[in-house]
SERO-4910 file (N, C-alpha, C, O; in steps of 0.05 Angstrom, whole numbers):
BEGIN
 pado doro    nc1    nc2    nc3   cac1   cac2   cac3    cc1    cc2    cc3    oc1    oc2    oc3
  Met    A    -75   -982    110    -62   -964     92    -56   -978     65    -60   -966     44
  Phe    A    -46  -1003     67    -40  -1018     42    -65  -1021     25    -65  -1017      1
  Lys    A    -87  -1028     38   -112  -1033     23   -121  -1007     10   -131  -1007    -13
  Ser    A   -118   -984     24   -126   -959     13   -109   -952    -11   -120   -944    -32
  Arg    A    -83   -956     -9    -65   -950    -31    -71   -969    -55    -71   -961    -78
  Leu    A    -76   -994    -48    -82  -1014    -69   -107  -1007    -83   -109  -1010   -108
  Ala    A   -127   -998    -68   -153   -990    -81   -149   -967   -100   -160   -967   -122
  Cys    A   -133   -947    -92   -128   -924   -109   -112   -933   -134   -119   -925   -156
  Ser    A    -92   -950   -130    -77   -960   -152    -94   -976   -171    -92   -974   -196
  Leu    A   -111   -992   -159   -130  -1009   -175   -148   -992   -192   -153   -997   -215
  Ala    A   -159   -970   -179   -176   -952   -194   -161   -940   -218   -172   -938   -240
  Ala    A   -137   -931   -212   -121   -919   -233   -115   -938   -256   -117   -932   -279
  Leu    A   -108   -963   -248   -102   -983   -268   -127   -990   -285   -125   -993   -309
  Met    A   -150   -992   -272   -175   -998   -286   -182   -976   -306   -190   -982   -329
  Ile    A   -178   -951   -297   -184   -929   -316   -164   -929   -339   -172   -924   -362
  Ala    A   -139   -934   -333   -118   -933   -354   -122   -955   -374   -117   -951   -398
  Thr    A   -131   -978   -365   -132  -1002   -383   -160  -1009   -391   -164  -1027   -407
  Ser    A   -180   -993   -380   -209   -999   -386   -216  -1027   -378   -233  -1040   -391
  Leu    A   -203  -1038   -357   -209  -1065   -348   -233  -1065   -330   -235  -1050   -311
  Pro    A   -253  -1083   -336   -278  -1083   -320   -272  -1091   -291   -254  -1107   -286
  Ala    A   -287  -1079   -273   -283  -1084   -244   -287  -1113   -238   -274  -1124   -220
  Ala    A   -306  -1126   -252   -312  -1154   -247   -288  -1173   -251   -287  -1194   -240
  Asp    A   -269  -1164   -268   -246  -1180   -274   -224  -1178   -253   -204  -1192   -255
  Leu    A   -228  -1160   -234   -208  -1155   -214   -221  -1157   -186   -224  -1136   -173
  Asp    A   -229  -1180   -178   -243  -1183   -152   -223  -1192   -131   -214  -1215   -131
  Leu    A   -215  -1173   -114   -194  -1179    -94   -204  -1200    -74   -188  -1213    -62
  Ser    A   -230  -1202    -71   -240  -1221    -51   -235  -1250    -59   -236  -1268    -42
  Asp    A   -230  -1255    -85   -225  -1282    -95   -195  -1289    -95   -188  -1310   -103
  Met    A   -179  -1270    -86   -150  -1275    -87   -140  -1284    -60   -152  -1278    -39
  Thr    A   -119  -1299    -60   -105  -1306    -35    -88  -1283    -27    -84  -1264    -43
  Asp    A    -77  -1283     -3    -59  -1262      6    -35  -1259    -12    -27  -1237    -19
  Ala    A    -25  -1282    -21     -1  -1281    -38     -8  -1269    -65      8  -1254    -77
  Gln    A    -32  -1276    -76    -41  -1265   -101    -45  -1235   -100    -38  -1220   -118
  Arg    A    -57  -1226    -77    -61  -1197    -73    -35  -1183    -72    -32  -1161    -84
  Asp    A    -15  -1194    -57     11  -1182    -56     24  -1180    -83     36  -1159    -90
  Ala    A     22  -1201    -98     33  -1202   -125     20  -1181   -143     33  -1167   -158
  Phe    A     -7  -1180   -141    -22  -1161   -157    -14  -1132   -150    -11  -1115   -167
  Gly    A    -12  -1127   -123     -4  -1101   -114     23  -1093   -125     27  -1070   -133
  Ala    A     41  -1112   -125     68  -1106   -136     66  -1099   -166     81  -1081   -175
  Gln    A     49  -1113   -180     46  -1108   -209     34  -1080   -214     43  -1066   -232
  Val    A     14  -1073   -197      2  -1047   -200     23  -1025   -194     25  -1005   -209
  Arg    A     38  -1029   -173     59  -1010   -165     79  -1006   -188     86   -984   -195
  Glu    A     88  -1028   -199    107  -1027   -221     95  -1012   -245    109   -996   -258
  Tyr    A     70  -1018   -251     57  -1004   -274     55   -974   -269     62   -958   -287
  Leu    A     47   -966   -244     44   -938   -239     70   -923   -237     72   -900   -245
  Leu    A     91   -937   -228    118   -924   -228    128   -920   -256    141   -900   -262
  Ala    A    121   -938   -274    129   -935   -302    111   -915   -317    119   -904   -337
  Asn    A     86   -911   -307     67   -893   -320     53   -875   -300     29   -876   -296
  Pro    A     69   -857   -287     57   -841   -265     35   -822   -274     19   -813   -258
  Glu    A     35   -815   -300     14   -797   -310    -13   -809   -307    -33   -795   -307
  Val    A    -15   -836   -304    -41   -849   -301    -55   -840   -276    -79   -837   -275
  Ile    A    -39   -835   -255    -51   -827   -230    -65   -800   -233    -88   -797   -224
  Met    A    -52   -781   -246    -65   -755   -250    -89   -757   -269   -109   -743   -265
  Glu    A    -87   -774   -288   -110   -778   -306   -134   -790   -290   -157   -781   -294
  Ala    A   -128   -808   -272   -149   -821   -256   -161   -800   -237   -186   -800   -234
  Val    A   -144   -784   -225   -154   -763   -207   -172   -744   -222   -193   -736   -212
  Gln    A   -164   -736   -246   -180   -717   -262   -207   -729   -269   -228   -716   -268
  Val    A   -207   -755   -277   -232   -768   -283   -250   -769   -259   -274   -763   -261
  Leu    A   -239   -775   -235   -255   -776   -211   -266   -748   -204   -290   -746   -197
  Glu    A   -250   -728   -207   -259   -700   -201   -281   -692   -220   -301   -679   -212
  Asn    A   -278   -699   -245   -299   -693   -265   -325   -707   -258   -347   -695   -260
  Arg    A   -323   -732   -250   -348   -747   -243   -361   -734   -219   -385   -731   -218
  Gln    A   -345   -727   -199   -356   -715   -174   -369   -688   -180   -390   -682   -169
  Ala    A   -356   -672   -198   -367   -646   -205   -394   -650   -220   -412   -634   -215
  Glu    A   -395   -669   -237   -420   -675   -252   -442   -684   -232   -465   -675   -235
  Glu    A   -435   -701   -214   -454   -710   -194   -464   -687   -177   -488   -685   -170
  Gln    A   -445   -669   -169   -453   -645   -154   -472   -627   -169   -492   -617   -159
  Ala    A   -465   -623   -195   -482   -606   -212   -510   -618   -215   -530   -603   -214
  Gln    A   -512   -644   -219   -538   -656   -222   -554   -655   -196   -578   -650   -196
  Gly    A   -540   -658   -173   -553   -656   -147   -563   -627   -143   -584   -623   -132
  Asp    A   -547   -608   -151   -554   -580   -147   -578   -572   -165   -596   -557   -156
  Leu    A   -580   -583   -189   -603   -578   -206   -628   -588   -192   -649   -574   -193
  Ala    A   -627   -611   -179   -650   -622   -165   -657   -604   -141   -681   -600   -136
  Leu    A   -637   -595   -127   -642   -578   -103   -656   -552   -111   -675   -543    -99
  Val    A   -646   -540   -133   -658   -515   -142   -687   -520   -151   -705   -504   -144
  Ala    A   -692   -541   -165   -720   -547   -174   -738   -553   -150   -761   -544   -150
  Asp    A   -727   -567   -130   -744   -574   -107   -751   -549    -89   -771   -549    -75
  His    A   -734   -529    -91   -738   -505    -74   -742   -480    -90   -737   -458    -81
  Ala    A   -753   -483   -114   -756   -461   -133   -774   -439   -121   -767   -415   -124
  Asp    A   -796   -446   -108   -814   -426    -98   -801   -409    -77   -803   -384    -77
  Ala    A   -787   -422    -58   -773   -407    -37   -750   -390    -48   -744   -369    -37
  Leu    A   -738   -399    -69   -716   -383    -81   -726   -359    -97   -716   -337    -93
  Phe    A   -746   -363   -113   -754   -343   -132   -779   -327   -125   -784   -306   -136
  Asn    A   -794   -337   -106   -820   -323    -99   -825   -325    -69   -847   -333    -61
  Asp    A   -806   -317    -53   -810   -320    -24   -828   -298    -12   -838   -300     10
  Gly    A   -832   -276    -27   -850   -255    -18   -837   -235      0   -851   -215      8
  Tyr    A   -811   -237      8   -799   -217     25   -772   -208     15   -763   -186     23
  Ser    A   -758   -223     -1   -731   -214    -10   -733   -191    -29   -752   -188    -45
  Trp    A   -713   -173    -28   -712   -150    -46   -706   -160    -74   -689   -177    -79
  Val    A   -721   -148    -93   -718   -156   -122   -708   -131   -137   -719   -110   -136
  Gly    A   -685   -136   -152   -674   -114   -168   -671   -123   -197   -683   -142   -206
  Gly    A   -654   -108   -211   -651   -113   -240   -677   -108   -254   -691    -89   -249
  Asn    A   -684   -126   -273   -709   -124   -288   -729   -144   -275   -725   -168   -278
  Pro    A   -749   -135   -261   -768   -153   -248   -782   -172   -267   -792   -193   -258
  Asp    A   -782   -166   -293   -794   -183   -313   -773   -197   -330   -779   -207   -351
  Gly    A   -748   -198   -320   -727   -211   -335   -731   -240   -341   -747   -253   -328
  Asp    A   -718   -249   -362   -723   -277   -371   -705   -297   -355   -710   -321   -357
  Val    A   -685   -287   -341   -669   -304   -324   -667   -291   -296   -664   -267   -294
  Thr    A   -669   -307   -275   -667   -296   -248   -641   -305   -235   -634   -329   -237
  Ile    A   -628   -286   -222   -604   -292   -206   -612   -287   -177   -623   -267   -170
  Val    A   -606   -307   -160   -610   -305   -131   -582   -305   -119   -566   -323   -125
  Glu    A   -576   -286   -102   -550   -285    -89   -553   -286    -59   -567   -270    -47
  Phe    A   -539   -306    -47   -536   -307    -18   -510   -293    -11   -489   -302    -20
  Phe    A   -511   -272      5   -487   -256      9   -485   -247     38   -504   -247     54
  Asp    A   -460   -239     45   -454   -229     72   -438   -203     67   -419   -203     52
  Tyr    A   -446   -181     80   -433   -155     75   -403   -156     83   -388   -139     72
  Arg    A   -395   -174    100   -367   -175    109   -350   -196     93   -327   -200     99
  Cys    A   -362   -208     74   -349   -228     58   -332   -215     36   -343   -200     19
  Gly    A   -306   -220     35   -288   -208     16   -296   -215    -13   -294   -198    -30
  Phe    A   -303   -240    -18   -311   -248    -45   -338   -236    -53   -343   -231    -77
  Cys    A   -356   -231    -33   -381   -218    -39   -375   -189    -49   -387   -179    -67
  Arg    A   -356   -176    -35   -349   -149    -43   -336   -148    -70   -339   -130    -86
  Arg    A   -321   -169    -76   -308   -171   -103   -330   -175   -124   -328   -164   -146
  Ala    A   -350   -192   -118   -370   -198   -137   -390   -176   -141   -402   -173   -163
  His    A   -394   -159   -121   -416   -139   -122   -415   -121   -147   -435   -120   -161
  Pro    A   -393   -107   -153   -393    -90   -176   -396   -106   -202   -407    -95   -222
  Glu    A   -387   -131   -203   -390   -147   -227   -419   -155   -231   -429   -156   -254
  Val    A   -433   -162   -209   -461   -168   -211   -477   -144   -220   -494   -146   -237
  Gln    A   -470   -120   -210   -484    -96   -218   -479    -90   -247   -497    -82   -262
  Glu    A   -454    -94   -256   -449    -90   -285   -464   -109   -302   -474   -102   -323
  Leu    A   -466   -134   -293   -482   -154   -308   -511   -145   -311   -522   -146   -333
  Leu    A   -523   -136   -289   -551   -128   -289   -554   -104   -308   -574   -102   -323
  Glu    A   -536    -85   -306   -538    -60   -322   -534    -64   -352   -548    -53   -368
  Thr    A   -514    -81   -358   -508    -85   -387   -526   -105   -400   -530   -104   -425
  Asp    A   -538   -123   -385   -556   -143   -397   -584   -131   -400   -596   -132   -421
  Gly    A   -595   -121   -378   -621   -109   -378   -645   -127   -378   -668   -118   -377
  Asn    A   -640   -154   -377   -662   -173   -378   -658   -194   -357   -666   -218   -361
  Ile    A   -646   -187   -334   -642   -205   -312   -656   -195   -287   -654   -172   -279
  Arg    A   -671   -213   -275   -683   -208   -249   -664   -217   -227   -653   -238   -228
  Tyr    A   -660   -199   -207   -641   -205   -186   -655   -206   -159   -671   -188   -153
  Ile    A   -649   -226   -143   -661   -229   -116   -638   -229    -96   -620   -245    -98
  Ala    A   -640   -212    -76   -620   -210    -55   -628   -226    -30   -650   -222    -19
  Lys    A   -611   -245    -22   -615   -261      1   -595   -254     23   -571   -261     20
  Glu    A   -603   -240     43   -585   -232     65   -578   -257     81   -596   -270     93
  Phe    A   -553   -264     81   -544   -289     93   -519   -284    110   -497   -291    102
  Pro    A   -522   -271    133   -499   -263    150   -488   -287    165   -501   -298    183
  Ile    A   -463   -294    159   -452   -318    171   -424   -313    182   -411   -331    192
  Leu    A   -415   -288    181   -387   -282    189   -385   -266    215   -367   -250    218
  Gly    A   -404   -270    233   -402   -257    259   -422   -235    264   -440   -230    247
  Glu    A   -418   -223    286   -438   -203    296   -441   -179    277   -463   -170    272
  Asn    A   -419   -169    267   -420   -146    249   -436   -153    223   -450   -136    212
  Ser    A   -434   -178    214   -449   -187    191   -479   -186    197   -495   -177    181
  Val    A   -486   -197    221   -515   -198    229   -526   -170    232   -548   -164    223
  Ile    A   -511   -152    245   -520   -125    249   -524   -111    222   -544    -97    218
  Ser    A   -505   -115    204   -507   -103    177   -532   -112    163   -546    -96    151
  Ala    A   -538   -138    164   -561   -149    150   -587   -138    163   -605   -130    149
  Arg    A   -587   -137    189   -611   -126    203   -615    -97    196   -638    -88    193
  Phe    A   -593    -82    195   -595    -54    188   -607    -50    160   -625    -34    156
  Ala    A   -597    -66    141   -607    -64    113   -636    -70    111   -651    -56     98
  Leu    A   -645    -92    125   -673    -99    124   -690    -79    139   -713    -75    131
  Ala    A   -680    -67    160   -695    -47    174   -698    -22    157   -719     -9    157
  Val    A   -677    -15    142   -679      8    124   -702      3    103   -718     21     98
  Arg    A   -703    -21     93   -724    -27     74   -751    -26     87   -770    -15     75
  Glu    A   -754    -36    111   -779    -35    125   -788     -7    130   -812      0    128
  Val    A   -770     11    137   -776     38    144   -779     56    120   -797     73    119
  Ala    A   -762     52    100   -761     72     78   -765     60     50   -765     76     31
  Gly    A   -767     34     47   -774     23     21   -750     12      5   -727     12     15
  Asp    A   -756      3    -19   -736    -11    -36   -713      6    -45   -690     -4    -45
  Asp    A   -718     31    -52   -696     48    -62   -676     53    -39   -652     53    -44
  Ala    A   -687     57    -15   -669     62      8   -653     37     14   -630     38     22
  Tyr    A   -666     14     11   -651    -12     16   -628    -14     -4   -606    -22      4
  Lys    A   -632     -8    -29   -611     -9    -49   -588      9    -41   -565      1    -43
  Ala    A   -594     33    -32   -573     52    -24   -558     41      1   -533     43      2
  Ala    A   -572     29     20   -560     18     43   -542     -6     36   -520     -9     46
  Asn    A   -552    -22     18   -537    -45      8   -510    -36     -4   -489    -48      1
  Glu    A   -511    -16    -20   -486     -5    -33   -467      5    -12   -443      1    -15
  Ala    A   -477     19      8   -460     30     29   -448      8     46   -424      9     53
  Leu    A   -464    -12     54   -455    -32     73   -434    -51     60   -416    -61     74
  Ile    A   -436    -56     34   -418    -74     21   -389    -63     21   -370    -78     17
  Ala    A   -387    -36     24   -361    -23     24   -352    -15     52   -329     -5     55
  Leu    A   -369    -18     72   -363     -7     99   -347    -27    115   -354    -51    117
  Asn    A   -326    -18    128   -309    -35    145   -310    -28    174   -296    -41    190
  Ala    A   -327    -10    182   -329     -2    210   -342    -23    228   -357    -40    219
  Asp    A   -335    -21    254   -349    -37    274   -377    -27    276   -381     -3    280
  Met    A   -397    -44    274   -425    -35    271   -438    -29    298   -457    -42    307
  Gln    A   -427     -9    312   -439      1    337   -460     22    330   -461     32    308
  Glu    A   -476     29    350   -498     47    345   -490     74    333   -504     83    315
  Pro    A   -468     87    343   -461    112    330   -456    109    300   -463    127    284
  Val    A   -444     87    292   -439     82    263   -466     79    248   -469     89    227
  Leu    A   -484     64    260   -510     59    248   -525     86    245   -537     91    224
  Arg    A   -523    103    265   -537    129    264   -525    146    242   -540    158    226
  Arg    A   -499    147    240   -486    163    219   -493    153    192   -499    168    173
  Leu    A   -494    126    189   -500    115    163   -529    121    155   -535    129    133
  Ala    A   -547    118    174   -576    125    169   -579    154    161   -594    160    142
  Glu    A   -565    171    176   -568    200    170   -555    207    143   -566    223    128
  Thr    A   -533    194    136   -521    198    110   -539    189     87   -539    201     66
  Leu    A   -556    169     93   -575    160     73   -601    176     73   -619    171     58
  Gly    A   -602    196     91   -625    213     93   -649    200    107   -672    206    100
  Leu    A   -643    182    125   -664    167    139   -667    175    168   -649    187    180
  Asp    A   -689    167    180   -694    171    208   -679    149    223   -687    126    224
  Ala    A   -657    156    236   -639    137    249   -654    122    272   -651     98    275
  Asp    A   -670    137    287   -685    125    309   -704    103    299   -705     81    310
  Ala    A   -717    109    277   -737     90    266   -723     65    256   -732     43    260
  Val    A   -700     69    242   -686     46    230   -675     28    253   -678      4    252
  Ile    A   -662     40    273   -650     25    294   -672     10    310   -668    -12    319
  Ala    A   -695     23    314   -717     10    329   -727    -14    314   -736    -33    326
  Ala    A   -727    -13    287   -738    -34    270   -719    -58    268   -727    -80    260
  Met    A   -694    -55    275   -674    -75    269   -679   -102    284   -673   -123    273
  Asp    A   -690   -100    307   -695   -124    323   -724   -134    321   -733   -150    337
  Gly    A   -738   -125    301   -766   -132    297   -769   -161    290   -752   -174    278
  Asp    A   -793   -172    297   -798   -200    291   -798   -207    262   -789   -228    254
  Ala    A   -807   -188    245   -808   -193    216   -779   -197    205   -775   -215    188
  Ile    A   -761   -181    214   -733   -183    204   -720   -209    215   -706   -223    200
  Thr    A   -726   -215    240   -715   -240    251   -726   -264    235   -711   -283    230
  Glu    A   -751   -263    228   -763   -285    213   -751   -287    185   -746   -309    175
  Gln    A   -746   -265    172   -734   -265    145   -707   -278    146   -700   -295    129
  Leu    A   -690   -270    165   -664   -281    167   -665   -311    173   -649   -327    163
  Ala    A   -683   -319    190   -686   -347    197   -695   -364    173   -685   -386    168
  Gln    A   -713   -353    157   -723   -368    133   -700   -370    112   -697   -391    100
  Thr    A   -685   -349    109   -663   -351     90   -642   -370     99   -631   -385     83
  Arg    A   -636   -371    125   -616   -390    135   -626   -418    132   -611   -436    124
  Ala    A   -652   -423    137   -663   -450    134   -662   -458    104   -656   -481     99
  Leu    A   -667   -440     86   -666   -446     58   -637   -453     50   -633   -472     34
  Ala    A   -618   -438     60   -590   -443     53   -582   -471     63   -568   -485     49
  Gln    A   -591   -478     86   -585   -505     97   -597   -527     79   -585   -547     73
  Gln    A   -622   -522     69   -635   -542     52   -620   -544     25   -620   -565     13
  Leu    A   -608   -522     17   -593   -522     -9   -564   -529     -5   -549   -530    -24
  Gln    A   -557   -536     20   -529   -543     27   -510   -520     21   -487   -525     12
  Ile    A   -519   -496     25   -502   -472     22   -490   -466     49   -504   -461     69
  Ser    A   -463   -465     50   -450   -458     75   -430   -435     72   -418   -427     92
  Gly    A   -428   -424     48   -409   -402     44   -422   -380     26   -442   -384     13
  Thr    A   -408   -357     26   -417   -335      9   -394   -325     -8   -370   -327      0
  Pro    A   -400   -314    -32   -426   -313    -43   -434   -340    -55   -417   -355    -63
  Ser    A   -460   -345    -55   -471   -368    -69   -493   -358    -87   -509   -341    -79
  Phe    A   -494   -368   -111   -514   -359   -130   -531   -381   -141   -523   -404   -143
  Val    A   -556   -374   -147   -572   -391   -165   -577   -374   -189   -588   -352   -188
  Met    A   -569   -384   -212   -573   -370   -238   -591   -387   -255   -582   -407   -267
  Gly    A   -616   -379   -257   -635   -396   -272   -638   -422   -256   -649   -422   -234
  Gly    A   -630   -444   -268   -632   -470   -255   -606   -480   -243   -606   -502   -232
  Gln    A   -585   -464   -246   -559   -473   -237   -550   -461   -211   -556   -438   -204
  Met    A   -536   -477   -195   -525   -468   -170   -495   -462   -174   -481   -479   -185
  Ile    A   -487   -439   -166   -459   -431   -167   -449   -426   -139   -457   -407   -126
  Arg    A   -432   -444   -130   -422   -442   -102   -396   -428   -101   -374   -440   -105
  Gly    A   -397   -402    -96   -373   -386    -94   -372   -364   -115   -390   -361   -131
  Tyr    A   -350   -348   -113   -346   -326   -131   -343   -335   -160   -331   -355   -166
  Leu    A   -356   -320   -178   -354   -326   -207   -348   -300   -221   -363   -280   -218
  Pro    A   -327   -298   -237   -320   -273   -252   -343   -266   -271   -359   -282   -279
  Leu    A   -343   -240   -278   -364   -230   -295   -368   -245   -321   -390   -252   -328
  Asp    A   -346   -251   -335   -348   -265   -361   -360   -292   -357   -376   -302   -374
  Ala    A   -353   -306   -335   -364   -332   -329   -394   -330   -323   -410   -347   -331
  Met    A   -402   -309   -308   -430   -305   -303   -446   -301   -329   -468   -312   -332
  Arg    A   -435   -286   -347   -448   -282   -373   -451   -308   -388   -471   -313   -401
  Gly    A   -430   -325   -385   -432   -351   -398   -454   -368   -387   -468   -382   -402
  Val    A   -458   -368   -360   -480   -383   -348   -507   -372   -357   -525   -388   -363
  Ile    A   -510   -346   -358   -535   -334   -367   -541   -342   -395   -564   -348   -402
  Glu    A   -520   -342   -412   -524   -351   -440   -533   -380   -441   -550   -387   -457
  Glu    A   -521   -397   -425   -530   -425   -424   -559   -427   -416   -574   -443   -427
  Glu    A   -567   -411   -396   -595   -413   -387   -614   -404   -408   -637   -413   -409
  Arg    A   -606   -387   -426   -623   -377   -447   -624   -395   -472   -641   -392   -489
  Ser    A   -605   -412   -474   -603   -429   -498   -622   -453   -496   -623   -469   -515
***
């Protein structure tokens, strides 16, 4: 515990004083020297507690920058699977100059919060390509919802998928067969055909590929976005999304 605290204090002191690490080699100190040095660090930090917060902020900024650089590399390495997988639904402007990829779960509260803002972004910008990645991770109802949406697309096409997507993102019901039938009928679809398609091999493979891609991208939560070359892990307000899009275009 002492060594851990001393290391943190040492880091804070080095940042505060810009002292090179080579000038503070604890391995060259005797126990008495280390104790004396620890006391000096403690005294300094008690007199200047703001240094600790400054050091923490510097560390967090460095970690965020390292994460961002790592995410840029992940996006570049998996660009084809992200932007041209051949099976994900594509909305917005298919010829847009910036592409947004969203990994989402219909039962995710932040996905539901983001949904109307993403739609507003697409509608008001007009030059964004959007790719939907069904990523059900919140239990059985999430999986059933995703399978239903993909089955709707398989049976009735892209416009029907969009309508199902809009309905499912707002639906709170337990996804039992009667609910699925009513939803299909409300959408003007053949409920028998949609339900029969839900367990098809093609849908199982799509979900498996998306899950594998998410693992490769170190995505474990929803919503997660790729906007151009940037990874956005979590909910982002509309104005912030617009800022990212502007950065991608600059």
